[in-house]
A tleap script that builds the chain and sets N, CA, C and O, in Angstrom:
source leaprc.protein.ff14SB
mol = sequence {
  NMET PRO ALA LYS LYS LYS THR ALA GLU GLN
  GLY LEU THR TYR LYS GLY LYS PRO MET VAL
  ARG SER GLY ASN THR ILE TYR TYR GLY ASP
  MET ALA ASP ASP HIE ILE ALA ILE LEU GLN
  LEU SER ASP MET GLN SER PHE GLU ASP MET
  LYS LEU PRO GLY LYS VAL SER ILE GLN LEU
  PHE SER GLN ASP GLU SER LEU PRO MET ASN
  GLU ARG PHE LYS LYS ARG ALA ASP LYS ASN
  ASN LEU TYR GLU ALA ILE GLU ILE ALA SER
  ILE TRP LEU GLU ARG CALA
}
set mol.1.N position { 5.277 -29.270 -12.776 }
set mol.1.CA position { 5.677 -28.581 -11.565 }
set mol.1.C position { 4.414 -28.076 -10.854 }
set mol.1.O position { 3.649 -27.314 -11.444 }
set mol.2.N position { 4.183 -28.483 -9.611 }
set mol.2.CA position { 2.970 -28.078 -8.918 }
set mol.2.C position { 2.999 -26.593 -8.569 }
set mol.2.O position { 4.057 -26.037 -8.272 }
set mol.3.N position { 1.840 -25.962 -8.606 }
set mol.3.CA position { 1.730 -24.546 -8.244 }
set mol.3.C position { 1.830 -24.399 -6.733 }
set mol.3.O position { 1.394 -25.269 -5.979 }
set mol.4.N position { 2.412 -23.284 -6.304 }
set mol.4.CA position { 2.497 -23.011 -4.868 }
set mol.4.C position { 1.131 -22.612 -4.350 }
set mol.4.O position { 0.434 -21.807 -4.968 }
set mol.5.N position { 0.753 -23.172 -3.223 }
set mol.5.CA position { -0.502 -22.788 -2.606 }
set mol.5.C position { -0.252 -21.624 -1.671 }
set mol.5.O position { 0.742 -21.596 -0.945 }
set mol.6.N position { -1.158 -20.668 -1.694 }
set mol.6.CA position { -1.053 -19.512 -0.813 }
set mol.6.C position { -1.594 -19.900 0.560 }
set mol.6.O position { -2.717 -20.391 0.674 }
set mol.7.N position { -0.803 -19.681 1.586 }
set mol.7.CA position { -1.238 -20.004 2.935 }
set mol.7.C position { -1.605 -18.724 3.663 }
set mol.7.O position { -1.298 -17.625 3.201 }
set mol.8.N position { -2.257 -18.870 4.792 }
set mol.8.CA position { -2.659 -17.711 5.586 }
set mol.8.C position { -1.442 -16.939 6.076 }
set mol.8.O position { -1.512 -15.722 6.247 }
set mol.9.N position { -0.312 -17.640 6.306 }
set mol.9.CA position { 0.881 -16.963 6.797 }
set mol.9.C position { 1.471 -16.035 5.743 }
set mol.9.O position { 2.042 -14.998 6.081 }
set mol.10.N position { 1.337 -16.400 4.455 }
set mol.10.CA position { 1.894 -15.576 3.393 }
set mol.10.C position { 1.116 -14.280 3.229 }
set mol.10.O position { 1.718 -13.226 3.027 }
set mol.11.N position { -0.166 -14.333 3.310 }
set mol.11.CA position { -0.990 -13.151 3.127 }
set mol.11.C position { -0.962 -12.659 1.692 }
set mol.11.O position { -0.479 -13.352 0.797 }
set mol.12.N position { -1.473 -11.477 1.482 }
set mol.12.CA position { -1.546 -10.870 0.162 }
set mol.12.C position { -0.249 -10.135 -0.146 }
set mol.12.O position { 0.259 -9.392 0.693 }
set mol.13.N position { 0.287 -10.336 -1.338 }
set mol.13.CA position { 1.500 -9.629 -1.749 }
set mol.13.C position { 1.293 -9.034 -3.141 }
set mol.13.O position { 0.443 -9.486 -3.907 }
set mol.14.N position { 2.086 -8.015 -3.449 }
set mol.14.CA position { 2.111 -7.424 -4.778 }
set mol.14.C position { 3.560 -7.125 -5.102 }
set mol.14.O position { 4.228 -6.390 -4.375 }
set mol.15.N position { 4.041 -7.691 -6.188 }
set mol.15.CA position { 5.440 -7.571 -6.605 }
set mol.15.C position { 6.393 -7.964 -5.474 }
set mol.15.O position { 7.432 -7.336 -5.270 }
set mol.16.N position { 6.013 -9.019 -4.745 }
set mol.16.CA position { 6.871 -9.571 -3.713 }
set mol.16.C position { 6.848 -8.843 -2.380 }
set mol.16.O position { 7.561 -9.233 -1.454 }
set mol.17.N position { 6.050 -7.801 -2.265 }
set mol.17.CA position { 5.957 -7.056 -1.001 }
set mol.17.C position { 4.588 -7.292 -0.368 }
set mol.17.O position { 3.575 -7.326 -1.067 }
set mol.18.N position { 4.558 -7.454 0.949 }
set mol.18.CA position { 3.286 -7.747 1.612 }
set mol.18.C position { 2.347 -6.540 1.657 }
set mol.18.O position { 2.780 -5.388 1.678 }
set mol.19.N position { 1.052 -6.846 1.671 }
set mol.19.CA position { 0.011 -5.832 1.798 }
set mol.19.C position { -0.908 -6.239 2.943 }
set mol.19.O position { -1.332 -7.391 3.036 }
set mol.20.N position { -1.209 -5.282 3.809 }
set mol.20.CA position { -2.106 -5.544 4.936 }
set mol.20.C position { -3.166 -4.452 4.944 }
set mol.20.O position { -2.842 -3.265 4.894 }
set mol.21.N position { -4.436 -4.855 5.006 }
set mol.21.CA position { -5.523 -3.880 5.033 }
set mol.21.C position { -6.109 -3.795 6.427 }
set mol.21.O position { -6.361 -4.809 7.077 }
set mol.22.N position { -6.321 -2.564 6.877 }
set mol.22.CA position { -6.985 -2.301 8.143 }
set mol.22.C position { -8.030 -1.223 7.879 }
set mol.22.O position { -7.692 -0.045 7.757 }
set mol.23.N position { -9.282 -1.617 7.793 }
set mol.23.CA position { -10.338 -0.662 7.470 }
set mol.23.C position { -10.152 -0.125 6.058 }
set mol.23.O position { -10.096 -0.896 5.100 }
set mol.24.N position { -10.056 1.187 5.927 }
set mol.24.CA position { -9.864 1.819 4.621 }
set mol.24.C position { -8.404 2.189 4.381 }
set mol.24.O position { -8.119 3.060 3.559 }
set mol.25.N position { -7.484 1.550 5.076 }
set mol.25.CA position { -6.059 1.818 4.914 }
set mol.25.C position { -5.340 0.532 4.533 }
set mol.25.O position { -5.572 -0.524 5.121 }
set mol.26.N position { -4.457 0.639 3.530 }
set mol.26.CA position { -3.624 -0.492 3.123 }
set mol.26.C position { -2.174 -0.122 3.394 }
set mol.26.O position { -1.700 0.928 2.961 }
set mol.27.N position { -1.473 -0.991 4.114 }
set mol.27.CA position { -0.045 -0.817 4.369 }
set mol.27.C position { 0.689 -1.737 3.405 }
set mol.27.O position { 0.472 -2.948 3.401 }
set mol.28.N position { 1.560 -1.152 2.590 }
set mol.28.CA position { 2.232 -1.904 1.537 }
set mol.28.C position { 3.739 -1.811 1.741 }
set mol.28.O position { 4.297 -0.715 1.799 }
set mol.29.N position { 4.385 -2.950 1.848 }
set mol.29.CA position { 5.827 -3.011 2.026 }
set mol.29.C position { 6.184 -3.837 3.241 }
set mol.29.O position { 5.344 -4.123 4.094 }
set mol.30.N position { 7.441 -4.211 3.301 }
set mol.30.CA position { 7.944 -5.026 4.404 }
set mol.30.C position { 8.253 -4.126 5.592 }
set mol.30.O position { 8.982 -3.144 5.454 }
set mol.31.N position { 7.712 -4.450 6.741 }
set mol.31.CA position { 7.922 -3.627 7.933 }
set mol.31.C position { 9.387 -3.601 8.369 }
set mol.31.O position { 9.771 -2.736 9.157 }
set mol.32.N position { 10.204 -4.517 7.882 }
set mol.32.CA position { 11.630 -4.525 8.215 }
set mol.32.C position { 12.426 -3.571 7.314 }
set mol.32.O position { 13.589 -3.286 7.602 }
set mol.33.N position { 11.821 -3.076 6.234 }
set mol.33.CA position { 12.495 -2.154 5.326 }
set mol.33.C position { 12.496 -0.734 5.886 }
set mol.33.O position { 11.835 -0.448 6.885 }
set mol.34.N position { 13.251 0.157 5.224 }
set mol.34.CA position { 13.349 1.546 5.665 }
set mol.34.C position { 12.069 2.337 5.444 }
set mol.34.O position { 11.775 3.264 6.198 }
set mol.35.N position { 11.299 1.975 4.407 }
set mol.35.CA position { 10.085 2.703 4.063 }
set mol.35.C position { 8.931 1.741 3.803 }
set mol.35.O position { 9.136 0.596 3.401 }
set mol.36.N position { 7.721 2.226 4.039 }
set mol.36.CA position { 6.501 1.528 3.638 }
set mol.36.C position { 5.599 2.551 2.949 }
set mol.36.O position { 5.797 3.757 3.095 }
set mol.37.N position { 4.623 2.071 2.208 }
set mol.37.CA position { 3.635 2.944 1.594 }
set mol.37.C position { 2.315 2.763 2.318 }
set mol.37.O position { 1.923 1.649 2.664 }
set mol.38.N position { 1.638 3.878 2.542 }
set mol.38.CA position { 0.328 3.858 3.184 }
set mol.38.C position { -0.681 4.358 2.160 }
set mol.38.O position { -0.572 5.481 1.667 }
set mol.39.N position { -1.655 3.526 1.845 }
set mol.39.CA position { -2.688 3.875 0.877 }
set mol.39.C position { -4.014 4.018 1.616 }
set mol.39.O position { -4.475 3.075 2.259 }
set mol.40.N position { -4.624 5.190 1.523 }
set mol.40.CA position { -5.904 5.426 2.182 }
set mol.40.C position { -6.999 5.491 1.125 }
set mol.40.O position { -6.959 6.316 0.212 }
set mol.41.N position { -7.977 4.600 1.273 }
set mol.41.CA position { -9.065 4.472 0.312 }
set mol.41.C position { -10.213 5.399 0.705 }
set mol.41.O position { -10.607 5.456 1.870 }
set mol.42.N position { -10.745 6.123 -0.282 }
set mol.42.CA position { -11.882 6.996 0.002 }
set mol.42.C position { -12.815 7.021 -1.196 }
set mol.42.O position { -12.508 6.457 -2.247 }
set mol.43.N position { -13.935 7.665 -1.034 }
set mol.43.CA position { -14.908 7.816 -2.112 }
set mol.43.C position { -15.276 6.460 -2.717 }
set mol.43.O position { -15.132 6.242 -3.920 }
set mol.44.N position { -15.756 5.552 -1.857 }
set mol.44.CA position { -16.103 4.202 -2.306 }
set mol.44.C position { -17.288 4.249 -3.270 }
set mol.44.O position { -18.292 4.913 -3.012 }
set mol.45.N position { -17.147 3.521 -4.399 }
set mol.45.CA position { -18.176 3.481 -5.427 }
set mol.45.C position { -18.656 2.045 -5.612 }
set mol.45.O position { -17.875 1.103 -5.468 }
set mol.46.N position { -19.918 1.879 -5.926 }
set mol.46.CA position { -20.479 0.545 -6.146 }
set mol.46.C position { -20.237 0.104 -7.578 }
set mol.46.O position { -20.419 0.875 -8.521 }
set mol.47.N position { -19.825 -1.146 -7.727 }
set mol.47.CA position { -19.655 -1.756 -9.035 }
set mol.47.C position { -20.190 -3.173 -8.930 }
set mol.47.O position { -19.608 -4.016 -8.248 }
set mol.48.N position { -21.301 -3.432 -9.609 }
set mol.48.CA position { -22.021 -4.700 -9.498 }
set mol.48.C position { -22.297 -4.968 -8.028 }
set mol.48.O position { -23.046 -4.208 -7.415 }
set mol.49.N position { -21.731 -6.011 -7.434 }
set mol.49.CA position { -22.005 -6.300 -6.025 }
set mol.49.C position { -20.809 -5.981 -5.130 }
set mol.49.O position { -20.716 -6.496 -4.016 }
set mol.50.N position { -19.887 -5.131 -5.613 }
set mol.50.CA position { -18.681 -4.793 -4.848 }
set mol.50.C position { -18.602 -3.293 -4.609 }
set mol.50.O position { -19.254 -2.504 -5.293 }
set mol.51.N position { -17.798 -2.918 -3.633 }
set mol.51.CA position { -17.471 -1.509 -3.393 }
set mol.51.C position { -16.014 -1.320 -3.758 }
set mol.51.O position { -15.146 -2.030 -3.249 }
set mol.52.N position { -15.733 -0.359 -4.648 }
set mol.52.CA position { -14.373 -0.076 -5.096 }
set mol.52.C position { -14.010 1.352 -4.729 }
set mol.52.O position { -14.861 2.241 -4.768 }
set mol.53.N position { -12.741 1.580 -4.370 }
set mol.53.CA position { -12.335 2.941 -4.024 }
set mol.53.C position { -12.278 3.818 -5.267 }
set mol.53.O position { -11.757 3.407 -6.304 }
set mol.54.N position { -12.821 5.034 -5.157 }
set mol.54.CA position { -12.761 5.978 -6.257 }
set mol.54.C position { -11.503 6.814 -6.188 }
set mol.54.O position { -10.921 7.148 -7.220 }
set mol.55.N position { -11.081 7.152 -4.995 }
set mol.55.CA position { -9.863 7.936 -4.809 }
set mol.55.C position { -8.969 7.213 -3.811 }
set mol.55.O position { -9.440 6.619 -2.842 }
set mol.56.N position { -7.671 7.279 -4.073 }
set mol.56.CA position { -6.700 6.651 -3.183 }
set mol.56.C position { -5.590 7.658 -2.918 }
set mol.56.O position { -5.003 8.209 -3.850 }
set mol.57.N position { -5.311 7.891 -1.661 }
set mol.57.CA position { -4.220 8.766 -1.249 }
set mol.57.C position { -3.023 7.885 -0.884 }
set mol.57.O position { -3.155 6.943 -0.103 }
set mol.58.N position { -1.852 8.198 -1.454 }
set mol.58.CA position { -0.647 7.402 -1.226 }
set mol.58.C position { 0.367 8.247 -0.470 }
set mol.58.O position { 0.554 9.423 -0.781 }
set mol.59.N position { 1.023 7.650 0.522 }
set mol.59.CA position { 2.085 8.332 1.258 }
set mol.59.C position { 3.252 7.371 1.436 }
set mol.59.O position { 3.063 6.210 1.797 }
set mol.60.N position { 4.457 7.866 1.180 }
set mol.60.CA position { 5.668 7.098 1.449 }
set mol.60.C position { 6.107 7.459 2.854 }
set mol.60.O position { 6.349 8.629 3.153 }
set mol.61.N position { 6.211 6.460 3.719 }
set mol.61.CA position { 6.457 6.673 5.149 }
set mol.61.C position { 7.793 6.062 5.543 }
set mol.61.O position { 8.044 4.885 5.285 }
set mol.62.N position { 8.648 6.861 6.166 }
set mol.62.CA position { 9.945 6.390 6.650 }
set mol.62.C position { 9.773 5.672 7.978 }
set mol.62.O position { 9.015 6.121 8.838 }
set mol.63.N position { 10.469 4.564 8.146 }
set mol.63.CA position { 10.414 3.796 9.391 }
set mol.63.C position { 11.451 4.285 10.402 }
set mol.63.O position { 11.568 3.710 11.484 }
set mol.64.N position { 12.205 5.337 10.071 }
set mol.64.CA position { 13.251 5.875 10.938 }
set mol.64.C position { 12.607 6.563 12.144 }
set mol.64.O position { 12.052 7.655 12.021 }
set mol.65.N position { 12.685 5.919 13.305 }
set mol.65.CA position { 12.031 6.433 14.502 }
set mol.65.C position { 12.742 7.637 15.105 }
set mol.65.O position { 12.195 8.278 16.002 }
set mol.66.N position { 13.951 7.963 14.637 }
set mol.66.CA position { 14.657 9.131 15.158 }
set mol.66.C position { 14.114 10.432 14.566 }
set mol.66.O position { 14.371 11.511 15.098 }
set mol.67.N position { 13.364 10.332 13.468 }
set mol.67.CA position { 12.770 11.518 12.837 }
set mol.67.C position { 11.457 11.874 13.512 }
set mol.67.O position { 10.735 10.989 13.971 }
set mol.68.N position { 11.137 13.172 13.578 }
set mol.68.CA position { 9.801 13.555 14.073 }
set mol.68.C position { 8.726 13.029 13.115 }
set mol.68.O position { 8.995 12.824 11.931 }
set mol.69.N position { 7.534 12.815 13.619 }
set mol.69.CA position { 6.466 12.203 12.830 }
set mol.69.C position { 6.192 12.969 11.540 }
set mol.69.O position { 5.991 12.347 10.497 }
set mol.70.N position { 6.178 14.303 11.579 }
set mol.70.CA position { 5.851 15.059 10.365 }
set mol.70.C position { 6.950 14.963 9.308 }
set mol.70.O position { 6.676 15.225 8.137 }
set mol.71.N position { 8.173 14.601 9.668 }
set mol.71.CA position { 9.257 14.437 8.703 }
set mol.71.C position { 9.355 13.011 8.170 }
set mol.71.O position { 10.135 12.743 7.256 }
set mol.72.N position { 8.578 12.106 8.728 }
set mol.72.CA position { 8.634 10.704 8.296 }
set mol.72.C position { 7.817 10.460 7.033 }
set mol.72.O position { 8.014 9.448 6.360 }
set mol.73.N position { 6.908 11.366 6.702 }
set mol.73.CA position { 6.146 11.267 5.461 }
set mol.73.C position { 6.961 11.927 4.361 }
set mol.73.O position { 7.109 13.149 4.346 }
set mol.74.N position { 7.490 11.127 3.439 }
set mol.74.CA position { 8.433 11.613 2.433 }
set mol.74.C position { 7.757 12.102 1.158 }
set mol.74.O position { 8.164 13.123 0.605 }
set mol.75.N position { 6.742 11.402 0.684 }
set mol.75.CA position { 6.048 11.759 -0.555 }
set mol.75.C position { 4.565 11.537 -0.378 }
set mol.75.O position { 4.129 10.757 0.469 }
set mol.76.N position { 3.782 12.252 -1.211 }
set mol.76.CA position { 2.331 12.109 -1.165 }
set mol.76.C position { 1.766 12.312 -2.560 }
set mol.76.O position { 2.233 13.168 -3.311 }
set mol.77.N position { 0.748 11.512 -2.905 }
set mol.77.CA position { 0.065 11.656 -4.193 }
set mol.77.C position { -1.362 11.130 -4.051 }
set mol.77.O position { -1.674 10.382 -3.124 }
set mol.78.N position { -2.214 11.531 -4.977 }
set mol.78.CA position { -3.589 11.048 -5.039 }
set mol.78.C position { -3.821 10.442 -6.420 }
set mol.78.O position { -3.401 11.002 -7.433 }
set mol.79.N position { -4.486 9.307 -6.448 }
set mol.79.CA position { -4.814 8.637 -7.710 }
set mol.79.C position { -6.301 8.312 -7.729 }
set mol.79.O position { -6.960 8.292 -6.689 }
set mol.80.N position { -6.819 8.058 -8.932 }
set mol.80.CA position { -8.250 7.807 -9.088 }
set mol.80.C position { -8.651 6.343 -9.013 }
set mol.80.O position { -9.841 6.031 -9.033 }
set mol.81.N position { -7.671 5.430 -8.928 }
set mol.81.CA position { -8.030 4.024 -8.740 }
set mol.81.C position { -6.908 3.305 -7.994 }
set mol.81.O position { -5.782 3.794 -7.897 }
set mol.82.N position { -7.246 2.150 -7.480 }
set mol.82.CA position { -6.323 1.405 -6.633 }
set mol.82.C position { -5.121 0.884 -7.412 }
set mol.82.O position { -4.005 0.884 -6.891 }
set mol.83.N position { -5.325 0.446 -8.639 }
set mol.83.CA position { -4.206 -0.085 -9.429 }
set mol.83.C position { -3.122 0.971 -9.629 }
set mol.83.O position { -1.942 0.697 -9.412 }
set mol.84.N position { -3.513 2.168 -10.040 }
set mol.84.CA position { -2.535 3.244 -10.237 }
set mol.84.C position { -1.810 3.574 -8.937 }
set mol.84.O position { -0.604 3.821 -8.940 }
set mol.85.N position { -2.539 3.578 -7.836 }
set mol.85.CA position { -1.950 3.894 -6.537 }
set mol.85.C position { -0.920 2.847 -6.121 }
set mol.85.O position { 0.154 3.195 -5.630 }
set mol.86.N position { -1.239 1.577 -6.312 }
set mol.86.CA position { -0.301 0.519 -5.935 }
set mol.86.C position { 0.938 0.563 -6.826 }
set mol.86.O position { 2.047 0.318 -6.350 }
set mol.87.N position { 0.767 0.869 -8.104 }
set mol.87.CA position { 1.914 0.978 -9.011 }
set mol.87.C position { 2.850 2.107 -8.570 }
set mol.87.O position { 4.067 1.919 -8.541 }
set mol.88.N position { 2.301 3.271 -8.230 }
set mol.88.CA position { 3.116 4.390 -7.748 }
set mol.88.C position { 3.820 4.000 -6.456 }
set mol.88.O position { 5.011 4.267 -6.297 }
set mol.89.N position { 3.106 3.375 -5.540 }
set mol.89.CA position { 3.696 2.950 -4.264 }
set mol.89.C position { 4.836 1.969 -4.504 }
set mol.89.O position { 5.868 2.044 -3.838 }
set mol.90.N position { 4.659 1.055 -5.445 }
set mol.90.CA position { 5.691 0.078 -5.769 }
set mol.90.C position { 6.948 0.769 -6.296 }
set mol.90.O position { 8.060 0.425 -5.894 }
set mol.91.N position { 6.779 1.726 -7.178 }
set mol.91.CA position { 7.919 2.472 -7.721 }
set mol.91.C position { 8.636 3.249 -6.628 }
set mol.91.O position { 9.865 3.242 -6.568 }
set mol.92.N position { 7.875 3.921 -5.759 }
set mol.92.CA position { 8.491 4.673 -4.662 }
set mol.92.C position { 9.281 3.758 -3.737 }
set mol.92.O position { 10.377 4.115 -3.304 }
set mol.93.N position { 8.741 2.583 -3.429 }
set mol.93.CA position { 9.453 1.669 -2.532 }
set mol.93.C position { 10.726 1.128 -3.188 }
set mol.93.O position { 11.733 0.930 -2.508 }
set mol.94.N position { 10.692 0.889 -4.489 }
set mol.94.CA position { 11.911 0.437 -5.183 }
set mol.94.C position { 12.996 1.493 -5.129 }
set mol.94.O position { 14.171 1.169 -4.953 }
set mol.95.N position { 12.616 2.750 -5.277 }
set mol.95.CA position { 13.583 3.852 -5.299 }
set mol.95.C position { 14.079 4.227 -3.911 }
set mol.95.O position { 15.184 4.749 -3.762 }
set mol.96.N position { 13.267 3.961 -2.899 }
set mol.96.CA position { 13.617 4.395 -1.528 }
set mol.96.C position { 14.632 3.532 -0.910 }
set mol.96.O position { 15.028 3.764 0.232 }
savepdb mol mol.pdb
quit
């Protein structure tokens, strides 16, 4: 059975949900869903020839446009690495 090739249209996904990076912010989740997760990368650290985020701030964001902006942020957490942050975001999106 041939492996599926990743095309530019598919983009990056994690656990079946799309991820889009803009600068130091990663938007995780399907924009058609009720909620998305916003991950903000900070405290970049050097590792060999790469820069890795040291701290990641996660926010669960409601797509309900009838709510005021300050009420659309449902949950917030900080993690020390990107893997932990994406795992928390994935769990929040499953529950939301």
